[in-house]
Structures are given as C-alpha cells and as structure tokens.
LODO-8369 format. One record per atom (N, C-alpha, C, CB): z negated, x negated, y. Coordinates in steps of 0.1 Angstrom, whole numbers, plus 5000, padded with zeros to 4 digits. Glycine has a CB too. Layout:
! LODO-8369
ZXY
...
//
This chain:
! LODO-8369
469351145007
470451215006
470151375001
471351134996
471351435006
470351595007
471351634990
470951755026
470451634980
470551654968
471651724968
469351714963
470851884968
471551984967
473151964973
470652094974
473251934982
474751924992
475651824978
474351785014
474851684971
475151644970
475951684952
474451564976
475051784946
475351864935
476751944937
474151964932
476451994952
478152074951
479251994954
478352194963
479051914958
480151804960
480651744948
479551684969
479651694937
480251674922
480951824919
478851624909
480351954918
480852054917
482652074923
479752134923
482552034933
483252064943
484951994937
482451994957
484551824936
485151694935
485551704920
484051574940
484751784912
485351774898
486551794889
484651824893
487351914894
488451964890
489351874894
488652094895
489451794907
490351714909
490351604904
490551704920
488851574901
489351404892
489551414878
488051274893
489251524873
489651574859
491151554856
489451734858
492051624867
493451614868
493851434863
493951664885
493351334868
493551184872
492951134858
492651124888
493351174844
492951094838
494151034828
491951144834
493650954817
494850884805
494050914795
495450704805
494450894783
494350914768
493050774768
496250864757
493050664773
492150594769
491050574774
492450504767
490450734782
489450714789
488450774778
489550784803
487650754777
486050794770
485550924776
484550664774
485051024771
483751084783
484251154793
482850974791
483451204798
484151264813
483151174824
483851484816
483251274834
482651264849
480651304847
483651424861
480051154850
478451194856
477951094846
477751374854
478450994841
477850854832
477850784843
478950764818
476650704839
476650594847
477750484848
475650544846
478650454838
479850344840
480450444832
479850174835
481750454837
483450474830
483550364820
484850444843
483950454811
484550364799
486250414798
483550394781
486550324792
488350294789
488750204777
489150194803
489050274767
489250184756
490750134755
488850254742
491350014754
492149974754
492649994742
492049874758
494250054742
494450094726
494849954719
495750224723
494449914706
494949824697
496149794697
494749834687
497349714701
498149674693
499149694706
498149744679
498849764716
499549774726
500249654735
498949834731
499149594737
499449434745
499549344735
498249374757
500149304732
500149094724
498949054731
502048954730
499149014741
498148924750
497748954764
498648784751
497049044766
496849134778
495649054790
496149304770
496349074797
495149014808
495149094819
495448854815
493949114822
493249254833
493649184845
491349294833
494149274854
494249224867
493149324879
496049224870
492749304889
491849364899
492049364911
490749324899
491949474917
492449474934
491249574939
494449544937
490749524952
490049614961
490349644974
488949564963
490149784980
490849754992
490249895000
492649744990
490649935011
490150045021
491350095025
489149995035
491150175035
492150235045
492050215059
492250375043
491050125066
490950075077
490950205088
492049955079
491050185094
490850315109
492050415110
490950225126
492850395100
493850535096
492850625095
494850535081
491450615095
490250715091
490150785103
488950655086
490050725115
489550765128
491050895127
489350595143
492050855128
492950965130
493151075120
494250905131
492551055104
492051185097
491351245103
491551175086
489751175107
488851275112
488951325123
487751225113
489451285132
490351375148
490951475141
491751285159
492251455133
492951565130
492351665120
494151525125
491151645113
490451745107
491151755089
490751895117
491751625090
492751645079
492451495064
494451645089
492051525056
491251445047
492051415035
489851515043
492951525033
493451485021
494451355014
493951595018
495151345029
496251225029
495251095026
497151215046
494051095033
494050955034
493150895019
493250905050
493050995011
492950974995
493850874988
493151114988
494950944994
496150894987
496950744991
497050994988
496550725005
496150615012
495550495000
495150665023
494250545001
493350454991
494450414980
491750544983
494150494972
494850444964
496250364961
494850504959
497150414973
498150314973
497750184975
499150344982
497150144988
496850014992
495949934979
495850035007
495649984970
495449904957
495949894947
494649924952
496350004942
497750014928
499049884935
498850254926
499149904948
500349874950
500249724952
501049954961
498749684955
498449524951
498349474936
496949494957
497949544929
497849554915
499449514906
497449724913
500349574910
501749544903
502349464909
502749634901
502149374920
502949234926
502549144916
502649184942
502049134905
501949064896
502349084882
500949034897
503149194881
503849294871
502449364866
504849214858
501149444869
500449464862
500549624862
499349384865
500649684854
500449834853
499249874851
501049904844
498949954869
497450054866
496850064857
497450174866
495550054852
495050144845
494150254847
494750084837
492750214859
492250304864
491750264875
491650354858
490950334883
490850314901
488650384898
492650494915
488350344904
487050374909
486850404921
486250284907
486650484931
486550474941
484650484951
487550564944
484650474962
483350474968
483050564984
483150314971
482650644987
482850724998
481450725003
483350864995
481050665015
479950665025
480150745033
479650565031
479350825037
479550965044
478050925052
479751125032
478051005065
476651035076
475751145067
477251125092
476951235066
476151335060
477151435051
475251415072
476951445038
477551525025
477951675030
476351545012
479351685031
479651785036
480851785022
480051765053
480151865012
480951914996
482551925000
480352114990
482651995007
484652035010
485251935013
485152135022
484451855023
485251725028
485451605015
484151645044
484451615007
484251504999
485651554991
482651494992
485451694989
486651734973
487951674981
487051944967
488451714994
489551714999
489851554997
489651775013
489251454998
489351314998
489251284984
488251235006
488451334975
488851324962
489851334956
488451374956
490451494963
491951574958
492651444965
492551764967
493151364975
493751284974
493951164965
493751254982
492851104961
492451024955
493351064939
490851014956
492851134933
493451214925
495151214923
493051334931
495651264936
496851314935
497551154936
497151424948
497151034942
497450914943
497050864929
496950854955
496450874924
496550804907
497350894900
494950794897
497351014898
499051044893
500050984900
499451194895
500551004911
501450894916
501550764909
501050864929
500750714906
500450604902
500350594884
499350564910
500250664880
500150644864
498950654861
500650504859
497650594867
496250564864
495150654864
495950474872
493950644858
493450734856
492050714868
493250744841
491650864872
490550814882
488850784873
490350964897
488750664872
487550684862
486450704866
487250584854
485950704872
484650734884
484350714898
483750674880
483450714905
483350704916
481750694922
484150794920
482050684936
480350674941
480150754952
479850524945
479750844954
479350894973
478050874976
479351064977
477450794990
476650764989
476650825007
476350634981
475350885008
475050975024
474050855027
474151175024
474450795042
473650715051
473350755064
474150605052
472450825061
472050915078
471650785084
470351055079
471150805098
470850755106
471750605109
469550745103
472650565099
473850445099
475150525105
474250375080
475050625099
476750715103
476450845110
477850775087
477450875118
477050985123
477251105113
477851005135
476951215113
477251355106
478851345101
476851505118
479551335111
481351345106
481851235099
482551335118
481151105100
482050955098
481650995084
481350765106
483050875079
483250845065
483850725061
483850935060
483450655052
484450545051
484350505036
484150405062
485750515032
486450455015
486950365013
487450515009
486350305000
487250184996
487250234977
486149995001
487850114974
488350184960
488250044953
489950264959
488150034941
488849904931
489449984918
487349774922
490649864913
491449914906
491949824895
492349944912
491949864883
492149754872
493549794863
490649754860
494449724861
495449724856
495249594848
496449734864
496649614841
497049494827
498649454824
496549564812
498749294824
500249264821
499749184809
501249174833
500849174800
501349074793
501048934801
502749094791
500348834793
500148694799
501348604801
499248634792
502548614793
504248544792
505048684805
505148574767
504048764812
505548874819
504448884834
506049094807
503348814835
502848784849
503748694859
501548714848
504148824869
505048754885
504448674890
505348834900
504948574899
504348504906
504948424913
503548464901
504648314923
505248214929
506248134916
504148124936
505548094907
506147984895
507248034888
505147954884
507848154894
508748234889
510048264900
507948364885
509748194911
510848204923
511648054920
510048224942
513148154924
513848024922
515148024934
514448014906
515547904939
516747904949
517647964945
517247794954
518048064956
519448174951
518948274948
520348154940
517548314947
517148454944
516948554956
515848454936
517248664953
517548804966
516448864965
518848934963
516348894979
514948954986
515449114989
514448845002
514849214980
515149344978
513949424990
514949384961
514349494999
513649585007
513649695002
513949595017
512249734999
511949914996
511149985008
510949944981
512150065016
511250115029
509350175026
512250275037
509250165037
508050215037
507850375042
507350125043
507150445042
507150625048
506450585063
505750785036
506050445069
505750485079
504650355080
505350645080
503650355090
502950285096
501750235079
502350365111
501750325073
501150285055
499750295061
501650095045
498750195059
497350185063
497250065071
496450185050
497850025079
497749905088
498349885100
498049795083
497449855112
497949825121
497449955132
499449795116
496550035125
495750145133
495350165144
494950165129
494750015144
493850005157
494549975168
492949905156
496049905168
496949875178
497250005180
498149795175
497850105170
498850185172
497950335179
499750185156
496550345176
496050445186
495650365200
494650525179
495250245199
495050225214
496550215220
494250075218
497550195215
498850235226
498950345225
500150185223
499250415217
499550565219
498450695222
500250605206
497450665220
496150735223
495450705232
495350745215
495250595235
494350585249
495350515261
492750485246
496550445255
497350385267
498650535274
498350215260
498950575263
500250635267
499850805265
501750575256
498250835262
497350955263
498150995255
497051035276
498951015245
499851135236
498851195226
501251065227
498951375228
497851405218
498251395204
497451545220
497451425194
497751405176
498451555176
495951385163
498251655184
498651755181
500051795189
497451835182
500451705195
501751715206
502951665196
501651595224
504451785194
505051745191
506151625192
505051815189
506251545187
507051405192
508951465189
506451235179
509751455195
511251475193
511451355183
512251465208
511051255185
511551145172
511251165162
511251005172
510051275156
509651275146
509851405142
508751235146
510051475151
510251605141
508951665137
510951555128
508251655144
506551655141
505551635150
506051555132
504251665148
503151595158
503151455153
501351665158
502651405162
501951255161
501051255152
501351205173
500151345154
499251325145
499751355130
498051395148
500351435123
501451445112
502151325107
502451515117
502451255119
502951135118
502751025112
503151115126
501751015123
500850875122
499650915102
499350875144
499651035099
498951045086
500051055075
498051165085
501151035078
502151005065
501550925057
503650935069
501350965044
500650905032
501450765030
500751015019
500450635026
501350555021
502050565009
500850475020
503550485008
504150504996
503350454984
505250444997
503650494974
502650434962
504150394954
501250584952
504450214954
505850184945
505250124932
507150064953
504550174924
503850154913
505050154902
502550254912
505150264898
506250314891
507450264892
506450424894
508150264906
509050224906
509350084904
509350264914
508249984907
507949844905
507849824889
506549804914
507549874883
507349904869
509049924860
506350054869
509249984868
510750064862
511949934865
511350254874
511749874878
512449754879
512149644871
512249714890
510849624866
510749524859
510849534844
509849484863
511149644842
511049704825
513149694829
509749954820
513949694839
515249674837
516249624847
515749774833
515449504848
516149404860
515549274857
515849444878
515649174860
514849034857
514149044878
516348844849
513349014876
511949064885
511548924885
510549194876
511748814896
510748724899
509148724903
511348674907
509348804913
507848894921
508148984932
506748784930
506849034933
506749134946
506349074953
505949234947
506349164969
505249134976
504849234981
505349054984
503549304981
503249464992
502949405004
501549594988
503649505014
503449425029
502449515038
505049405038
501649435040
500149535045
500049435059
498149525031
498949395063
498349345071
498749195076
497249355066
499349155085
499949015086
501649055086
499248895071
502249155080
503449195083
504149105067
503949145102
505749115072
506449085064
506548945059
507349115069
506348855070
506248715069
505248645061
506048665081
504148675064
502648635061
502748695047
501148695073
502748815041
502748895030
503948785016
503549085036
505048775022
505848725017
505748595009
506648715024
505248515020
504348365016
503548385010
503848285025
502748455008
501548414992
502448434981
499848534988
503348464979
504348494965
505648384966
505248674966
505348304973
506848214974
506148084967
507448174993
506947954965
506247864960
506647714971
506547864942
506047634971
506147544980
507647454978
504847464978
508047444985
509547414988
510847484991
509947354980
510347624990
511447714991
510647825000
512047764976
511947865007
511647975019
512548075017
511947925034
511848195018
512548335021
513348365034
511448435021
514448355036
515248395047
515448535052
516448365043
514948595060
514848725061
515848775071
513548765063
516848885068
517648935079
517049035088
518848985073
516949045099
516449165109
517949245110
515749105127
519049205110
520249275112
520149385100
521549155112
519349395086
519549435075
519249595076
518749345066
518349615085
517749755089
517349755105
516149785079
517149915106
516649935120
514650025117
518150065130
513949945120
512650015120
512650165127
511649925129
511650225119
511750355119
511250405134
510850405107
511650535138
510950585153
509450505160
510350765148
508650535145
506950505152
506950355157
505450505138
507950305153
507750125156
507950065167
508650045150
509250165170
510050145183
508850215192
511650225185
508350345194
507750395199
506650355207
507550455193
506050255198
504650225197
505050045209
503950205176
506450025205
506649875213
507149875224
507549785206
507450045230
508350055242
507050085247
509650165245
506250175245
505050245249
504050105256
504150335233
503850045242
502449925246
503049825251
501549865234
504249805257
505149685254
504449555249
505749645266
504449625236
504249525224
505149415222
504249595210
505149305225
506149205218
506549175208
505949135220
507349165203
508449145187
507349055180
510449035188
507048965182
506248895172
504848945174
506448725174
504249035177
503049095177
503649205167
502349145193
504649265167
504749395160
505049345149
505749485164
505649235147
505849155131
504849165126
506349005130
503549065130
502449065125
501449165123
502048995130
501749275129
500649415126
501249465119
500249505136
502649495118
502849615110
503949565099
503449745120
504349695091
505449645081
506849675085
505249715066
506649685096
508449725104
509149805095
509549575107
508549885085
509449955078
509849945066
510249955084
509049845061
509449775047
507949795039
509849575048
508049835032
506549895026
506249755014
506750095018
507649745006
506949664994
508949594992
505949804977
508249454988
509549344987
509849304973
509249184995
511149274966
511049234951
512049114954
511449354937
511849034948
511948904948
513248904933
510148804947
514448914931
515048914919
516348824917
515149044917
516248764906
517848674901
518848764906
518248664882
519748684916
521048724924
521948784916
521748624931
522048764900
522848854890
522348984892
522748814875
521049014890
520449164891
520449234900
519249184889
520849184914
520849284927
521349394926
521449234938
522349454925
523249574920
522449644910
524749534913
521549614901
521449674892
520049684899
521749614878
519249624905
517749644911
517949774923
517049474920
519349764928
519549894939
520050004933
520649864950
520649994923
520850124914
519350194908
521850074900
518450084904
517650144896
516650214909
517050034884
516450164923
515450214930
516550384937
514850064942
517650344935
518450414942
518250564934
519950344943
518350544922
517950674910
516350714911
518350614890
515750644918
514250644919
514250724931
513350504919
514650754937
514850804953
514250684963
513950974957
514350574963
513250454967
514550454980
512750284954
514650424989
515350364999
515150194999
515050435012
516750114996
516249974992
517649944998
515649944975
517649775002
518549705009
518549575002
518349695023
518949505005
519049345005
518849325018
520449274999
517649215018
516749195032
517049065033
514949215033
517248975023
517548825021
517348745011
517048765027
517148585011
517448505002
517048425002
518248485002
516348334990
515548214987
516348104988
514848214973
515748004995
516347894997
515647774997
516947895008
515847674993
515247534997
514947475012
516147434990
513547435012
513147435025
513647365034
512147405026
514447245024
515347135032
516847175036
515547005022
516947295030
518447365038
518047455048
519547465027
516947465050
516647585063
516147475073
515247745059
516847565089
516647455101
515347585102
518247405116
514247545105
512847605109
512347555123
511647555097
511947615131
511447605144
509547505142
511247795152
509347555130
508147465127
508247285120
507247565115
507947215125
508147095122
507847045105
507347035131
507047135104
506147125088
506647195080
504747175087
507747185074
508747305061
507947345056
509847255049
506947285048
505847315033
505847395039
504447245027
504947425054
504147545057
504647665060
503447525065
506047675057
506747815066
507247815052
507947805083
507147935047
507748015037
508448125035
507248025031
508448225047
509248305050
509648335067
508748405044
510548345067
511048355080
511948485081
511748225085
511948555100
512948635101
513848595109
512648735104
515248685110
515848595116
517148695119
516048465108
517448685132
518448795141
517548875154
519048935130
518448995147
517849105159
517849245151
518949115175
516949335150
517349495151
518449545152
516949575160
519349615147
520049715155
518949865160
521549765145
519749825174
519249985180
517249985180
519950145165
517149845177
515549845185
515149785196
514549795179
//
C-alpha cells in the first residue's frame, strides 16, 4: 500500500468521520479497535443485533459518473435498515473499503457519505479499514462493505412470533431502486437501450445517472418512531428478492400476507426498465423493490395512527395488505405452508 497516500486519505476522511459520533464512543480514530460503552441503566435487558452488507453493482454507476458520496449513504442504509427490522436501535457502524489504488479525495468522499448516512440513522461511525489491492483491482476500482451493531430490549424484539391474523401491512415508499437490481437495470438501460448516464430523461426530470444514484432511504428513525407510538409486530426491509420474499422472512408458519398491487403505482424507473427490457412482471418483482422500501406489520387498530406518524415524518406510506390464515387464502401453490406472502391484482398505469 502507498503509505503516504494512505496517511493523506486518513487526514482527508477524519473530519467526516468525526461528525458521526455518539456520546458512548470512547477515544477517537486511529486505534486498533473502536470502543463503545453501553450506559448503565439505559437498558433493562439489552440484546445486541448485528448486520453486514454492501451496495452491489450500484458502485459501477458511481464509478462511471465519478460521484462517490451517495454510495456511502447507500452502504449505511443497507445495514441499519436491516437492524431496525427486529426493533433494534443502531449504535455504531464500521466500514471496509477495498481499492485498487488509494486516491485520498475519493476515499474522503466515500467516508463523507458513510458519515452522512450514520447521522441520518443516529448511529456512530466507530471506525473502519481501507485496503489497497494492487494487481487484484484496477486503479479506479473499489468496493465497500460495513457491519453495524444495534441494541433492543429482550422483551421488545420484533419478528414472526409477534404477527397475528388480521394485522395490517403498511408500505413505506422507496426512494428508487435503492441498492438492489443494478445488474439488471444496467443491462437493460445501458447495454440494451444504450441510454447515456448523462442524458436527461423526461420521466425523471434529471439525468439517468442522477436517478440511478439516488441514495437509499434510511428508515431507521421512522421505524423506531412507529415502535414508540404504535403497536408494531415486525418490519421487513425490501431488498433483493422483492416484496414477497422479504416479507415472507418475518411471517410465521400458517399465516400469509396478502398484498394488493392496486394500492400503489411503481415509480417511473421501474416502468422504464420493464418497457425497455421487456422484463416480465414476475422477474421485476423478484429483482426490485418496485417502490416499497420498508413495510411495517401493525395491529389493525393502529393503522391510522401509524400512517399519521409516517406522514408527520414525511414518509409516503399506505395500506398495502393484510395478514390472513393460510387456510383462508386461495393460493396457486399447493403447499400453503411454503407461501407466506402473495401479491394480487394489477398496478394502476404500470
């Protein structure tokens, strides 16, 4: 590794990392391990939750556009939005950046985005690592990942055990593709349709590249507000696999979440990909979030309150469906216990 460039990178990223702090952090950057002290008395029976993720091939768009700040926000979102699914408050995050060649300004931009994402999520950037891989990666190439840790009270853990028949599924709008499906999106829009990243797209009101780099929405504080003010059973972070696959992960055996396509219209980028690539609906729904980035399963009596909380927090939300007993739902799959979430009907104007 170029030691001088590495030192310049640390100097350049330090102001950004220092912004994303919490009072529980001990010491500053530069140690071999980050230290985080849980305050005595704040939690009765704390359970730590952890999650690790990256941002996939969205990085290729960032590299082609030479815009690297937003990828850092994506990275944080993919981790903390997984943590909050079980009701955990994100405490801290540590990132790992692998590069072909250390370019201090680029590293600083990536960390600036990570710090901004941590601030949005309310967690600390406790530390990280930058590794130079000459000979394995080209000079301009990079990849990044992160691990986050959160905490939740033992008796407040959300999940399948909390879900009941009659519960309502509330959708929270995504800010776009988020960080999934970019291999297909790039193939359709860039390779097949040959659309330039710097070309203006009327449906978006901006360039294709700007639309594709829209940062992943961070729902953490919104979800924690819902937990504090309503009766939430569980959440589902809608990532690779789409709505039904991810919601199925938090549904118990014997229950099915029945979701209505008619309750929303997917954003313009999804329609563009489907049209230009002649991508069938089933593949679109397996690959993309289709405009729903997070869902909350709430007690039916709490729906209006949940929607009001989200509206006050400027999160577009709507009733997506409801939870039913498997035996009460007509399913194409003959093994009803293997199907825990289904989409029905058609999207308006899609």
